[in-house]
N, C-alpha and C positions, 0 to 999 in steps of 0.2 A: 533884642528879642526877649519877650516873655516866654520863659521855658515851659512854665504852666500851659500855656495855649498852644505850644507846640508839640508837646507829648498828649497822648489820648489820657493819661492818667495824672492824678497830682504827683508832684514832687515827693511828697512825703511817703506817697505809697509805692513809688516807681521801684526802688530796692525790693520791697517784698514781692510785688509783681514779677521783677526779673528772676528772683530766686525761685518763685513758684513754678513760672514757665520753664527754667532750667531743669528743674527735677519733674515735670509733667511731661516735657517733651522728652527728655532722657529716656525716662522708664518706657513711654510709649513706643519710641520707635526699637529700643532694644527687645521690648517684648515681640514684636513683629520679626525682628531678626532672629532671636533666640528660636521661636517655633518654626520658622522656616528652616533653620537650620537642624533643628530636632528632627523634622520630618523629612530630611534628606536633601534639602537645597541649600548648598554651600555658597551661594552667590554673595549673601550677606557678609557672612564668615570671611571670605577672602578678600571683602573690601574692609574688614575690620569693625563691621557695624555689631557683632554680637559682643557689647560692652558698654558699661555704665559711664564710660566716658564723654561726657555732654560735649566736648570740642567735635567729635566726628558726627555727632547727631544734628548739631546746631547749622542752620543757613542765617548768615548774617544779615542779610537783605529781607529774609522773611520775617526776623525779630525785630528789624528796626521798623519794617512795615506795620507790624503787631503793635509796637509802642506809639508811631503817629497814628494809624489809621482805624487800629481796633481788630485787625484780622492779618494773619501772617502763617507761617509755617516752618517746620522744621526740614531736614534733609530727609526725602522720602527713602525707604528702605525697599532696593529691588529685590523682588520674589520671582523665581522661575517656577512655575507652578508644574510645568513638565517634569520636573523632578521629584515629585511626591508621588508616592504609591497610589492614593486616592486624591487626585488633584482637587477635586470640588470638595470633599468634605475637609481635606486639610488647608485649602485656600481658607475656606470659611473660619476656621479656627486661628490660622494666621491673621486674618483680618480683624476679627473680633477680639485679638489679644490686647491689641492697641486699646481700645476705647476701655475694655475691662481693667486693663492696668490703671487706668485714670481713677475708674469707680472704685478701685481697691484702695488707691492713694487717698480719695476723699473720705472714705469710711474710716482708715486709720487714723487721717488727720482729724478727722471731727471725734473719733472715740479719744485721742488723745487730749484734743483741747478740753471737750464736754467733761472727762473725767477730771483736769484741772479745775475746771469751774465748780463742779459739782462736789468735789472732796473740800473744797477751801483752799486748795493749795496756792493758788495765785492770789489769797488774802494775806499770805505771808510775804509778799514782795513789795518792800516799801518803796524802791523805786519806780516813780510813776512812769517815766519814760521806757523802763524796761516792760512794765507791765502792758503799756499802750502797743509795744513793739510784738511782743508775744500774740498779744489779741489780733493786732492788725495782719501779721504774718499769716497766722492760722484761719483766719476769716477769708483772705484772699487765697491761700494756698487751697482749701477745702472748696469754696466756690468754685474757683477755677477749674480743678479736675471734677466736679459734677458735671459743670458746662460742658468741657472737652469731652466727657463720656457720651452726652446726649447730642453735643453738635457733630462728632464724626460719624455717630449713627444715621445722619441726614443721607439718604439714597441717592446723592448726586456726587459725579465724578468733581474732583479726584478724592472724596473722603472714603472713608472705610466701610460705609454703609451703602456705598454704590458697590464695591467689590464684593459684599456679603450676597447683595442682591442677584448680582452676576452669577455666582455660583450656586446659589439656592434656588434658581428658576430653569426652567428645562432649556437646553442647549439651544433650541430652536428660538426661543424670547429672547436670550441671552445675546445671540448675534444680532437680532433687531436693535437690542439696547446699543451695541456696539457701533450700529451703524448712526444713531443719533446721539454718540456721546458728545461729540464737539458741541451740539447744540445744548446738551445737559451742563457742560461746562459753562456755557455763555447764560443760562439761565441762572446758574450758582453765582456767578461774578455779580449779575443784576441784583440777587438777593443782598449780596455784602455791600453794594455801593448806594443804592437806592433806598431812602429812610422810609418811606411807605411799607417796602418790601421787607425792610430790616424789622419794622414795628409787627408784622404780621407772621414774622416768622422766629428771627434770632430773639427779638424780646420773649415771646411766650417760653421758648426754650430757657432763656437766663433766669426768667421767673421760676420755671418749674425747678431748674436746678438749686436755686435759692431755697423752694420750699423743701426740697429733699435734703439739704445740708442743716437748716432751721429746725424740720422735724426729727430728724437723726439726732440732733444737738439736745433738743428738748427732751426727747425719750432716755437719753443716755444721762442727763442731769437729773431727770425724775427718778431714777434708780437710787440716788443717793439721799433721797429725801424720804 
């Protein structure tokens, strides 16, 4: 079997993608758990989810599917909004914490890499394999986190964007949304598996994430000139 045809990503990029996902998923789920616990819901803490230990956040099948099919998931953090003093407001903050954590990771990673490029620090590395590894990791890490930030804001279940929408809409409309939630999940799955729908939705998001990364990198590199 040709492993390059089995996995969604080239084998030379696979270790860097795995590391990027390891960090991105862990920080994302930790952020949900941390703020839920901070606001008075101990559910995630009792399950040991308020931690940066990636083992408790990873779903093996979800990660394997991500590597093979290009989409997957981590273990979702359980949240009981009934434990919040202000369920809707705190619910929004808990939901948005995950995507925002990916945005912060992307910004920090881009600042580090662009600063290394702009300052000429990478020019002092004579080992070409090491130089390639550094460049490849930061490119994959930054782009992955920018994309996860945008992707998770899609207002379809089971993504964070849907939970945010539920909490900001009037209760009467939120209840109607819950009535059609199963169909919304079906629509979401169709988007992931049907190429024309992917090209109309996921591909523009990926392109936008790439533009965010490149624009920020150029801005930072320009500060050194």
